[in-house]
N, C-alpha and C positions, 0 to 999 in steps of 0.2 A: 459856932464852934463845932468841931467834928467829933468830940468825945461823946460818951453815952448821954442820952437825953434823960431828963428826970421822969419819975414814974407817972406824973400826971400828963405827960405829953400825949397828944392825940395821934401823932404820927411818928412813932419811934423809929420807923424805917423810911423816913421821908427822903425823896430825891431832891428836895428843895435846897438850893445853895444860897439863899438870901443870907447876907451877912458874911459870906466867905470871900476871900481874895485868892484867886487862882493865878499862878504864874505858869505860862506856857513857853517853853523854849522852841525854837524853830517855828514860830507862830505864823510866819508868812507863807509857809509851804502848804500843800494840799491838805494833809491831815491836820496840821497845826491850825489852819484857818477853820476847818470843820470843828475841831475841838473847841475853838474859841466861840463859835456860834452856839454850840451845844451848851457849854457852861454858862454863857451869857443868857441864853434862853431859860436856864434854870435859876437865874438870879444872881450869879456870881459877878463880883467886880473882877476885872481882868488886868493882868500885867502881861503885855505881849512882848516877848523878848526875841531878838534876832541879832545877827552880826552888826547891823546898823539900824538904829532906831528911826533914822530918816528914810529907810527903804520905802519906796512908794507903795509896795504891796502891803506892808505893815501899816502904814499911815491910812491907806484906803480902808483897810479892814477895821481899824479903830474908829474912823469917822462913820463908817456905815453902821457899826454897832451902836455907837453913841447916839446916832440920829434915829435909831430904831427902825432902820430900813431893811435890815437883814432879819430873817425869821430863823428861830431856833430849829435846827435840823430834826430834833426829836419831837417837834410839835409843841414845845413848851412855851414858845414865844408867839402869842396869838396876834392876828391882824389887829392893828390899832393899839398895840402895846405902848405904854408910855415910854418916851425917850428918857434915858438917864445917862449921865456922864459916867461911864463904867469902865473905861479903858485908858491905860497909859502905855506908851511904847518905851522900851528900854533896850539899850545895846549891851550885848554880852558875847564874849567868845568863851564858850563852855569849856574849851580845852585849856584855858589860861586861868590859873588860880587867882591871880591878881585881878583879872577882869570880873570873875565871879564874886570875889570879896567886895569889889567896888560897887557892883550891882546891889548887893544886900545892904551895904552901907548907905547908898542913896535911898533905898526903900525905907530903911530905919529912920533916916533923917526926915523923910516925908511922912513919918508916922504910919507907914504901910506895912502891916504884918501879914505876910502871905501864909495861908494855912492849907493850901492845896498846891502841890508842885507837879506839873506834867513834864517829865523829861522826854521831850519829843525830838529835839534836834538830832539829826543823824545824816550820815553820808554813806554811800556805797561805792565800791570799785570792783568792776567785773574783770577778772583775769584768772587764768590758770595759776595754781599755787606756785609752779616753778617760774612763772613770769612776774610775780608780784614784786614791785619795787619797795624798798624799805620805807621810803618817804610816803608812799601810798598806804602801806600798812599802818604806819604811825598815825596818819591823818584819820583813817577809818576807825582804828581802835581808840585813839584819843577822843574823837568826837562821840562815838557810840558807847564808850565805857568809862573813860576818865572823866568826860564831861558830866554824865549823870552822877558820878561819885562826888565830884566837886560841888555840884549844885545841891545834891541831897545833904551833904555834910553842912554846908552853909545854912541851908534851910532848917535843919535839925538844931543847929546851935542857936539860931534865932528863936525858935519855938521853946526850946528847953530853958533858955534864959528868962523867958516870959511865962514859963509854966503853962504853956498852951499846947493843945493837941493839934494834930494835922494829918495829912495824907500825902504820901509820895506815890505817884503813878509813873513807873518806868515803862516806856514804850519799847517792847522787845520785838520778837518776830518768831514765827514758826521755824525759821532757819536757826534759831538758838537751840532747837530740839532735834531737827533733822538737817541733813546736809544737802547741798546742791552744788553742782559743778560751777567753778568760777566764783565762788562766794566765800573763800576761806577767811578773809579778814573780817568781813561783815558778820558771818556766821559765828566766828570765834568771839567777836565782841559781844554779840547778842547772847551767846551761851554764858559768857562771863557776867553779863547784866542780870540774867536770871538767878545766878547763884549769889551775886552781890545783893540782890533784893532779899533773898532768904537770910543772908547774914545780917543785913541791916534790920530786918523785921524782928529778929531775935533780940538784938541789942537795944532797939528803940521802943519796943512794945511797952516797957515800964513807964515811958514818958507820954504814952498816949499817941505816939506817932506810928501810923500804919504805913507799911511799905509793900506795894503789890506791883505786879507787872500785867500789862495788857499786850498780848501777842497776836497781832494780825497775821492773817495769811495774805494772799495776793489781793491787794486793794487797788482799784482803778484811780489813777491820778493823772494830771496833765503830763507828768514825766514818763509814765509807762503806757499811756493810751495807745500810742502808735505801735508799740511792741505787741500788744494783745490783739492787734488787727492782722499781724503777720501769721504765717503758717506755724511758726514755733509758738507764738502766743495762743493760737487756737488749740494747738496740741496740749499746752499747759492747762487751759480751761477744761479740757476733756478729762484731765486727770483728777480734777476736783470733784468729790462726790455730788455736790449740788450742781455741777456743770455750769458754774458761772464764776466770774470774778466779783469780788466784793465791792461794794460802794462805800465811800467814806462814812455815810450815815449808818452803815451796818455796825459801826463801832460805838454809836451813841449810847446804847443801853449799858454796855460794859463800862464805858467811861463814867457815866453818871453813877452807876453802882459804886465804883471805887472812889469817886470823889466825894460822895455824900455819906450821911449817917446810915444809909441802907446797908453799908458794908462795915458797920462799926465793930463787928466781931471777926473781920477778915484781915489777916496780915500774913505776908509771906506767900500769898497765893498768886497763881498765874492764870489769867483768864484768856483762853484761846478763842479767837473769832476768825474762823478760816473755812467755813463751808464744809467742814469734815475732812480737810486736806490731810491733817496729821493722822487720821484714821484710815487713809487710803492704803490699798494693798501695795506691798513692796514688789 
């Protein structure tokens, strides 16, 4: 459980996730797969969710974790760790209320009560504000804002019905706090996500459900690797106080903090992991 531990516990701020079930949306992507490895390494059972449960990337990730071949990025899964069947793959379109409801019905029918939700699914569309198409706007906002809302609501309803505590981690972005050219739909959705998190944290604290955000800065993935090798990408790196682009593993500590009992007195918080980018001079 993720609620307060009893007074005799030796590790009241443990990062151990043994006994927890974590659901990760967008689990087949670069950050999603990193989150899966990290939470698995800390002992969590995983529900890996994507548009298609049969997606080869999702299936490969689940198999590798179940076979014990992947190592936890935070170093918590040591060489020779025992293999355990700890993953299941599920399909969900986070933009679709019926799809989200069906997912949680399947989990309930399987006796699977999720107590950690990572709202990671997201898309971006780069265009000047005057050129953004309405359909592109809807897709970005629905995926990055409507989706986390639908997932969090279904998650909270399931936990409240069982009088169980839990943790929602919404993956936001420093673009929710600062602006960037050509990012209006994405930045607007992430800004909304930050405030939605605060609203939910207020309403759900009484149920033992914590709601926080993790806001990465620029993090290197297969999708943006080529960009950061260009002249524009190199210039972007120079504007970051640490003078480097983040690695997915740089998010591990913040993720484990928010997922575990170590953050039992945190809700409505935003953890920024950006190499000091938000603090850079204007």
